N, C-alpha and C positions, 0 to 999 in steps of 0.2 A: 208115858214113855215115848221118847223120841230117838230114832235112829241117828247116830252121828254120821253125817255123809262125807264122802270124798276122802276117805283114808286110803292113801295110796301106797305104793311099794318104795316111796322116797325114805331113806333111812333117817331123815331128820325133818320133821314137819310141824308146823305150828298152826293151830286152829283156835279161832275165837268162836266159842259156843254161846249162842244167845240162850239164856236159861228160860225154863218154862214160865216165868213171870212176864216174859216178852221184852224185858227192858235191861235186866242185868246181863253181864257177860262174864265168862271165865275163860282164861287162856290155857290151853293144854298143848305141851310140846310132847310129841312122841318121837322117840329115837329107837332104832333098831341097832343092837349090838350083835354083829355077826359072830364074833368070838364066843358069845354066850348063847347064841341062837334064842334071843328073847327081845321082847319089846319093853321099853321103859318109858315112864311119863313123868313130866312135871306139870304142876297145876299152880295157877295164880288166880285167886278170887279175892278182890278188894285187897285187904291187908294180910290175908291168909296165903301161904304158899307151901309147897313141898317140892323135893326133887328126888329123881332116880327111884320111883316106885315101879316095881316090876308089874307088867301088865299080864294078868293071869285070868283064867276063866272063873268069874265070881259075879254074883248078883249085884254087888255094890263094892267096887275096888277101894272106895274112900269111906267105908262103913265106919271106921274108927273115929271119924269126925262128923257123924251124923248128927250131933247135937249142936254144931256150929255152922255147918254148911246147909243151905236150903235146897240141896239137889244131890243126886247120886250119880255114879258113872258105873255101868255094868259092862262086862265083857262076856261074850258067849262064843262058843264054837260049835260048829255043826256036828263034830265027831265026839265031843265030850273031853277033848285033850286041852292042850294049851296053845297059845299063839307062838309057833316056833320059828315060822318062816317069814321072810321079808314081804312075801306077797300074800299073806294069809287074809289080810283085811281087804285088799284089792280084788282077790278072786273069790271072795265071799265065804271062805271057810270060817273066818271070824268076823265079828262085829262088835261095835261099841254102841251102848244106849245111854241116853240122858234120862235120869229119873226124876220125877217131880218129888217135892217135899213130902206130899201125901203117900206117893209109892214108897218112899224111903221109911216113913213112919209105920206104913202097913207091914213092911218087911221086919221092922224091929219089933212089932207087936206079935207077929207070927213066931218070930224066934223066941221071944219071952214066953209065949203060951207053950211052945215046944219044951223049953227048959223046965217049965213048972211041971210038965208031966213026967219028967224023969225022976 
């Protein structure tokens, strides 16, 4: 798990993340929409992309694509709520982490085990 560095209070920012393999990259665009009090992201990885996914507190924001993406992106908040404010990432109340493929697989295995117990 790697901390995504340098997220600021700029309402429109683009980051090129070096993935855990040390070679591949993914482009993440973060946008803050003041009227919705929320952060949204776009992601581009090779031929795969999506737009306007709301950033919420979650272990893997891109979980629905875990079978085709070799990484994950998590968002955490120190108080257990959601990233509401433009300066949440800059002041450290919220953060984003880049997950390795193994971490994503372990998370999916844990969820599978929990579902089987129900």
